PDB file as gemmi writes it, atoms N, CA and C in Angstrom:
CRYST1    1.000    1.000    1.000  90.00  90.00  90.00 P 1                      
ATOM      1  N   MET A   1    -223.861  84.796 -46.337  1.00  0.00           N  
ATOM      2  CA  MET A   1    -222.971  85.147 -45.170  1.00  0.00           C  
ATOM      3  C   MET A   1    -224.043  85.572 -44.045  1.00  0.00           C  
ATOM      4  N   LEU A   2    -223.996  85.114 -42.982  1.00  0.00           N  
ATOM      5  CA  LEU A   2    -224.709  85.514 -41.836  1.00  0.00           C  
ATOM      6  C   LEU A   2    -223.978  86.581 -40.900  1.00  0.00           C  
ATOM      7  N   VAL A   3    -224.533  87.810 -40.923  1.00  0.00           N  
ATOM      8  CA  VAL A   3    -223.998  89.018 -40.180  1.00  0.00           C  
ATOM      9  C   VAL A   3    -224.859  89.469 -39.096  1.00  0.00           C  
ATOM     10  N   LYS A   4    -224.374  90.070 -38.113  1.00  0.00           N  
ATOM     11  CA  LYS A   4    -225.268  90.692 -36.996  1.00  0.00           C  
ATOM     12  C   LYS A   4    -224.852  92.171 -36.837  1.00  0.00           C  
ATOM     13  N   PHE A   5    -225.866  93.064 -36.689  1.00  0.00           N  
ATOM     14  CA  PHE A   5    -225.514  94.466 -36.550  1.00  0.00           C  
ATOM     15  C   PHE A   5    -224.824  94.659 -35.250  1.00  0.00           C  
ATOM     16  N   SER A   6    -223.938  95.759 -35.354  1.00  0.00           N  
ATOM     17  CA  SER A   6    -223.313  96.341 -34.132  1.00  0.00           C  
ATOM     18  C   SER A   6    -223.173  97.859 -34.186  1.00  0.00           C  
ATOM     19  N   THR A   7    -223.379  98.491 -33.127  1.00  0.00           N  
ATOM     20  CA  THR A   7    -223.110  99.934 -33.098  1.00  0.00           C  
ATOM     21  C   THR A   7    -221.619 100.396 -33.255  1.00  0.00           C  
ATOM     22  N   LEU A   8    -220.797  99.431 -33.139  1.00  0.00           N  
ATOM     23  CA  LEU A   8    -219.340  99.588 -33.255  1.00  0.00           C  
ATOM     24  C   LEU A   8    -219.084 100.543 -34.410  1.00  0.00           C  
ATOM     25  N   ALA A   9    -218.203 101.637 -34.276  1.00  0.00           N  
ATOM     26  CA  ALA A   9    -217.595 102.470 -35.345  1.00  0.00           C  
ATOM     27  C   ALA A   9    -218.924 102.997 -36.191  1.00  0.00           C  
ATOM     28  N   GLY A  10    -220.002 103.455 -35.467  1.00  0.00           N  
ATOM     29  CA  GLY A  10    -221.223 104.067 -36.287  1.00  0.00           C  
ATOM     30  C   GLY A  10    -221.991 103.083 -36.921  1.00  0.00           C  
ATOM     31  N   GLY A  11    -221.779 101.755 -36.748  1.00  0.00           N  
ATOM     32  CA  GLY A  11    -222.765 100.847 -37.318  1.00  0.00           C  
ATOM     33  C   GLY A  11    -221.998  99.887 -38.264  1.00  0.00           C  
ATOM     34  N   VAL A  12    -221.761  98.713 -37.997  1.00  0.00           N  
ATOM     35  CA  VAL A  12    -221.280  97.822 -38.883  1.00  0.00           C  
ATOM     36  C   VAL A  12    -221.948  96.432 -38.623  1.00  0.00           C  
ATOM     37  N   PHE A  13    -221.752  95.455 -39.682  1.00  0.00           N  
ATOM     38  CA  PHE A  13    -222.277  94.166 -39.516  1.00  0.00           C  
ATOM     39  C   PHE A  13    -221.182  93.290 -39.355  1.00  0.00           C  
ATOM     40  N   ILE A  14    -221.139  92.467 -38.237  1.00  0.00           N  
ATOM     41  CA  ILE A  14    -220.035  91.461 -37.793  1.00  0.00           C  
ATOM     42  C   ILE A  14    -220.433  90.097 -38.287  1.00  0.00           C  
ATOM     43  N   GLU A  15    -219.525  89.432 -38.885  1.00  0.00           N  
ATOM     44  CA  GLU A  15    -219.615  88.076 -39.418  1.00  0.00           C  
ATOM     45  C   GLU A  15    -219.903  87.235 -38.189  1.00  0.00           C  
ATOM     46  N   VAL A  16    -220.958  86.333 -38.238  1.00  0.00           N  
ATOM     47  CA  VAL A  16    -221.288  85.468 -37.241  1.00  0.00           C  
ATOM     48  C   VAL A  16    -220.433  84.142 -37.441  1.00  0.00           C  
ATOM     49  N   THR A  17    -219.705  83.820 -36.253  1.00  0.00           N  
ATOM     50  CA  THR A  17    -218.844  82.652 -36.395  1.00  0.00           C  
ATOM     51  C   THR A  17    -219.318  81.736 -35.197  1.00  0.00           C  
ATOM     52  N   ASP A  18    -218.588  80.673 -34.962  1.00  0.00           N  
ATOM     53  CA  ASP A  18    -218.769  79.705 -33.811  1.00  0.00           C  
ATOM     54  C   ASP A  18    -218.347  80.177 -32.617  1.00  0.00           C  
ATOM     55  N   ASN A  19    -217.439  81.198 -32.419  1.00  0.00           N  
ATOM     56  CA  ASN A  19    -216.863  81.672 -31.313  1.00  0.00           C  
ATOM     57  C   ASN A  19    -217.942  82.454 -30.408  1.00  0.00           C  
ATOM     58  N   ALA A  20    -217.667  82.206 -29.149  1.00  0.00           N  
ATOM     59  CA  ALA A  20    -218.679  82.814 -28.149  1.00  0.00           C  
ATOM     60  C   ALA A  20    -218.453  84.338 -28.078  1.00  0.00           C  
ATOM     61  N   GLU A  21    -217.321  84.696 -28.356  1.00  0.00           N  
ATOM     62  CA  GLU A  21    -216.943  86.245 -28.337  1.00  0.00           C  
ATOM     63  C   GLU A  21    -216.139  86.639 -29.661  1.00  0.00           C  
ATOM     64  N   TYR A  22    -216.264  87.938 -30.003  1.00  0.00           N  
ATOM     65  CA  TYR A  22    -215.693  88.315 -31.259  1.00  0.00           C  
ATOM     66  C   TYR A  22    -214.219  88.266 -31.131  1.00  0.00           C  
ATOM     67  N   GLN A  23    -213.542  87.787 -32.236  1.00  0.00           N  
ATOM     68  CA  GLN A  23    -212.231  87.698 -32.244  1.00  0.00           C  
ATOM     69  C   GLN A  23    -211.610  88.799 -33.078  1.00  0.00           C  
ATOM     70  N   PRO A  24    -210.306  89.176 -32.897  1.00  0.00           N  
ATOM     71  CA  PRO A  24    -209.752  90.301 -33.604  1.00  0.00           C  
ATOM     72  C   PRO A  24    -209.732  89.980 -35.188  1.00  0.00           C  
ATOM     73  N   SER A  25    -209.723  88.885 -35.705  1.00  0.00           N  
ATOM     74  CA  SER A  25    -209.740  88.501 -37.077  1.00  0.00           C  
ATOM     75  C   SER A  25    -211.344  88.444 -37.605  1.00  0.00           C  
ATOM     76  N   ASP A  26    -212.176  88.502 -36.917  1.00  0.00           N  
ATOM     77  CA  ASP A  26    -213.691  88.578 -37.442  1.00  0.00           C  
ATOM     78  C   ASP A  26    -213.837  89.747 -38.322  1.00  0.00           C  
ATOM     79  N   ARG A  27    -214.530  89.529 -39.463  1.00  0.00           N  
ATOM     80  CA  ARG A  27    -214.833  90.648 -40.381  1.00  0.00           C  
ATOM     81  C   ARG A  27    -215.935  91.491 -40.012  1.00  0.00           C  
ATOM     82  N   CYS A  28    -215.662  92.728 -40.256  1.00  0.00           N  
ATOM     83  CA  CYS A  28    -216.923  93.654 -39.905  1.00  0.00           C  
ATOM     84  C   CYS A  28    -217.255  94.321 -41.368  1.00  0.00           C  
ATOM     85  N   PHE A  29    -218.402  94.428 -41.673  1.00  0.00           N  
ATOM     86  CA  PHE A  29    -218.878  94.922 -43.077  1.00  0.00           C  
ATOM     87  C   PHE A  29    -219.572  96.330 -42.983  1.00  0.00           C  
ATOM     88  N   ARG A  30    -219.537  97.062 -43.903  1.00  0.00           N  
ATOM     89  CA  ARG A  30    -220.397  98.055 -43.992  1.00  0.00           C  
ATOM     90  C   ARG A  30    -220.831  98.195 -45.472  1.00  0.00           C  
ATOM     91  N   PHE A  31    -222.037  98.649 -45.750  1.00  0.00           N  
ATOM     92  CA  PHE A  31    -222.626  98.744 -47.000  1.00  0.00           C  
ATOM     93  C   PHE A  31    -222.913 100.066 -47.554  1.00  0.00           C  
ATOM     94  N   ASN A  32    -222.796 100.539 -48.841  1.00  0.00           N  
ATOM     95  CA  ASN A  32    -223.319 101.835 -49.232  1.00  0.00           C  
ATOM     96  C   ASN A  32    -224.519 101.740 -49.864  1.00  0.00           C  
ATOM     97  N   LYS A  33    -224.997 102.860 -50.242  1.00  0.00           N  
ATOM     98  CA  LYS A  33    -226.333 102.868 -50.784  1.00  0.00           C  
ATOM     99  C   LYS A  33    -226.575 102.196 -52.154  1.00  0.00           C  
ATOM    100  N   ASP A  34    -225.493 101.904 -52.908  1.00  0.00           N  
ATOM    101  CA  ASP A  34    -225.588 101.200 -54.075  1.00  0.00           C  
ATOM    102  C   ASP A  34    -225.451  99.607 -53.844  1.00  0.00           C  
ATOM    103  N   GLY A  35    -225.286  99.223 -52.646  1.00  0.00           N  
ATOM    104  CA  GLY A  35    -225.262  97.811 -52.313  1.00  0.00           C  
ATOM    105  C   GLY A  35    -223.694  97.210 -52.430  1.00  0.00           C  
ATOM    106  N   SER A  36    -222.788  98.050 -52.472  1.00  0.00           N  
ATOM    107  CA  SER A  36    -221.412  97.577 -52.429  1.00  0.00           C  
ATOM    108  C   SER A  36    -221.008  97.409 -51.049  1.00  0.00           C  
ATOM    109  N   VAL A  37    -219.965  96.584 -50.737  1.00  0.00           N  
ATOM    110  CA  VAL A  37    -219.569  96.172 -49.440  1.00  0.00           C  
ATOM    111  C   VAL A  37    -218.062  96.561 -49.306  1.00  0.00           C  
ATOM    112  N   GLU A  38    -217.749  97.033 -48.044  1.00  0.00           N  
ATOM    113  CA  GLU A  38    -216.294  96.975 -47.623  1.00  0.00           C  
ATOM    114  C   GLU A  38    -216.296  96.270 -46.398  1.00  0.00           C  
ATOM    115  N   TYR A  39    -214.930  95.789 -45.982  1.00  0.00           N  
ATOM    116  CA  TYR A  39    -214.801  95.220 -44.626  1.00  0.00           C  
ATOM    117  C   TYR A  39    -213.549  95.692 -43.986  1.00  0.00           C  
ATOM    118  N   THR A  40    -213.539  95.530 -42.838  1.00  0.00           N  
ATOM    119  CA  THR A  40    -212.371  95.585 -42.056  1.00  0.00           C  
ATOM    120  C   THR A  40    -212.295  94.469 -40.956  1.00  0.00           C  
ATOM    121  N   THR A  41    -211.426  94.451 -40.036  1.00  0.00           N  
ATOM    122  CA  THR A  41    -211.412  93.468 -39.004  1.00  0.00           C  
ATOM    123  C   THR A  41    -211.901  94.017 -37.692  1.00  0.00           C  
ATOM    124  N   HIS A  42    -212.366  93.193 -36.842  1.00  0.00           N  
ATOM    125  CA  HIS A  42    -212.899  93.538 -35.548  1.00  0.00           C  
ATOM    126  C   HIS A  42    -211.698  94.103 -34.653  1.00  0.00           C  
ATOM    127  N   GLY A  43    -210.641  93.616 -34.809  1.00  0.00           N  
ATOM    128  CA  GLY A  43    -209.462  94.056 -34.046  1.00  0.00           C  
ATOM    129  C   GLY A  43    -209.127  95.550 -34.454  1.00  0.00           C  
ATOM    130  N   GLU A  44    -209.221  95.878 -35.827  1.00  0.00           N  
ATOM    131  CA  GLU A  44    -208.806  97.186 -36.206  1.00  0.00           C  
ATOM    132  C   GLU A  44    -209.948  98.206 -35.583  1.00  0.00           C  
ATOM    133  N   LEU A  45    -211.123  97.844 -35.678  1.00  0.00           N  
ATOM    134  CA  LEU A  45    -212.100  98.603 -35.109  1.00  0.00           C  
ATOM    135  C   LEU A  45    -212.034  98.875 -33.704  1.00  0.00           C  
ATOM    136  N   MET A  46    -211.571  97.898 -32.913  1.00  0.00           N  
ATOM    137  CA  MET A  46    -211.472  97.906 -31.602  1.00  0.00           C  
ATOM    138  C   MET A  46    -210.352  98.885 -31.081  1.00  0.00           C  
ATOM    139  N   THR A  47    -209.277  98.917 -31.894  1.00  0.00           N  
ATOM    140  CA  THR A  47    -207.993  99.616 -31.511  1.00  0.00           C  
ATOM    141  C   THR A  47    -207.903 100.980 -32.086  1.00  0.00           C  
ATOM    142  N   ALA A  48    -208.506 101.362 -33.356  1.00  0.00           N  
ATOM    143  CA  ALA A  48    -208.502 102.560 -33.981  1.00  0.00           C  
ATOM    144  C   ALA A  48    -209.573 102.668 -34.926  1.00  0.00           C  
ATOM    145  N   PRO A  49    -210.874 102.871 -34.311  1.00  0.00           N  
ATOM    146  CA  PRO A  49    -211.982 102.892 -35.370  1.00  0.00           C  
ATOM    147  C   PRO A  49    -211.997 103.996 -36.303  1.00  0.00           C  
ATOM    148  N   ASP A  50    -211.387 105.068 -36.081  1.00  0.00           N  
ATOM    149  CA  ASP A  50    -211.290 106.237 -37.057  1.00  0.00           C  
ATOM    150  C   ASP A  50    -210.238 106.017 -38.056  1.00  0.00           C  
ATOM    151  N   PHE A  51    -209.398 105.029 -37.814  1.00  0.00           N  
ATOM    152  CA  PHE A  51    -208.197 104.946 -38.679  1.00  0.00           C  
ATOM    153  C   PHE A  51    -208.143 103.485 -39.320  1.00  0.00           C  
ATOM    154  N   ALA A  52    -209.227 102.615 -39.229  1.00  0.00           N  
ATOM    155  CA  ALA A  52    -209.282 101.396 -39.505  1.00  0.00           C  
ATOM    156  C   ALA A  52    -209.188 101.443 -41.139  1.00  0.00           C  
ATOM    157  N   ARG A  53    -208.403 100.404 -41.741  1.00  0.00           N  
ATOM    158  CA  ARG A  53    -208.394 100.256 -43.145  1.00  0.00           C  
ATOM    159  C   ARG A  53    -209.514  99.477 -43.662  1.00  0.00           C  
ATOM    160  N   TRP A  54    -210.195  99.949 -44.587  1.00  0.00           N  
ATOM    161  CA  TRP A  54    -211.320  99.271 -45.165  1.00  0.00           C  
ATOM    162  C   TRP A  54    -210.938  98.659 -46.584  1.00  0.00           C  
ATOM    163  N   TYR A  55    -211.367  97.350 -46.703  1.00  0.00           N  
ATOM    164  CA  TYR A  55    -210.950  96.737 -48.037  1.00  0.00           C  
ATOM    165  C   TYR A  55    -212.268  96.560 -48.863  1.00  0.00           C  
ATOM    166  N   GLY A  56    -212.252  96.640 -50.129  1.00  0.00           N  
ATOM    167  CA  GLY A  56    -213.347  96.341 -51.040  1.00  0.00           C  
ATOM    168  C   GLY A  56    -213.615  94.917 -50.984  1.00  0.00           C  
ATOM    169  N   HIS A  57    -214.889  94.499 -51.296  1.00  0.00           N  
ATOM    170  CA  HIS A  57    -215.293  93.075 -51.248  1.00  0.00           C  
ATOM    171  C   HIS A  57    -216.107  92.745 -52.379  1.00  0.00           C  
ATOM    172  N   GLN A  58    -216.010  91.535 -52.886  1.00  0.00           N  
ATOM    173  CA  GLN A  58    -216.702  91.106 -54.177  1.00  0.00           C  
ATOM    174  C   GLN A  58    -218.223  90.840 -53.932  1.00  0.00           C  
ATOM    175  N   TYR A  59    -218.562  90.660 -52.636  1.00  0.00           N  
ATOM    176  CA  TYR A  59    -220.052  90.433 -52.440  1.00  0.00           C  
ATOM    177  C   TYR A  59    -220.800  91.649 -52.506  1.00  0.00           C  
ATOM    178  N   ARG A  60    -222.008  91.492 -52.651  1.00  0.00           N  
ATOM    179  CA  ARG A  60    -223.055  92.517 -52.719  1.00  0.00           C  
ATOM    180  C   ARG A  60    -223.969  92.486 -51.487  1.00  0.00           C  
ATOM    181  N   ALA A  61    -224.554  93.458 -51.061  1.00  0.00           N  
ATOM    182  CA  ALA A  61    -225.552  93.528 -49.935  1.00  0.00           C  
ATOM    183  C   ALA A  61    -226.520  92.386 -50.023  1.00  0.00           C  
ATOM    184  N   SER A  62    -226.944  92.038 -51.125  1.00  0.00           N  
ATOM    185  CA  SER A  62    -227.982  90.909 -51.410  1.00  0.00           C  
ATOM    186  C   SER A  62    -227.365  89.449 -51.078  1.00  0.00           C  
ATOM    187  N   ASP A  63    -225.993  89.437 -50.875  1.00  0.00           N  
ATOM    188  CA  ASP A  63    -225.378  88.152 -50.565  1.00  0.00           C  
ATOM    189  C   ASP A  63    -225.540  87.864 -49.102  1.00  0.00           C  
ATOM    190  N   PHE A  64    -225.786  88.704 -48.255  1.00  0.00           N  
ATOM    191  CA  PHE A  64    -225.810  88.629 -46.802  1.00  0.00           C  
ATOM    192  C   PHE A  64    -227.090  88.320 -46.166  1.00  0.00           C  
ATOM    193  N   ILE A  65    -227.163  87.659 -45.083  1.00  0.00           N  
ATOM    194  CA  ILE A  65    -228.386  87.333 -44.203  1.00  0.00           C  
ATOM    195  C   ILE A  65    -228.050  88.194 -42.987  1.00  0.00           C  
ATOM    196  N   ILE A  66    -228.932  88.991 -42.725  1.00  0.00           N  
ATOM    197  CA  ILE A  66    -228.755  89.919 -41.504  1.00  0.00           C  
ATOM    198  C   ILE A  66    -229.600  89.483 -40.389  1.00  0.00           C  
ATOM    199  N   ALA A  67    -228.954  89.210 -39.204  1.00  0.00           N  
ATOM    200  CA  ALA A  67    -229.555  88.671 -38.009  1.00  0.00           C  
ATOM    201  C   ALA A  67    -229.812  89.835 -37.064  1.00  0.00           C  
TER     202      ALA A  67                                                      
END                                                                             
C-alpha cells in the first residue's frame, strides 16, 4: 500500500489514492515501534484530531511503501 507522510495529528501516513485532494474516507495510518499499524479516517482527523477513533489493522509496517 502506498502512503504519504503528513504532519496532521502529530504525524500520520495517508493512503495515496487517485483523488486530487484528500477525501474524508481516506485512511490515515500510524505505526508503533513494534511495526503494528492503526488507522483512522482523514475526516475524523480533520474534525477532531484529539478524539479520533483508531482501529487496529492486520497489516504490518513492512507492508507499506512510503512516499
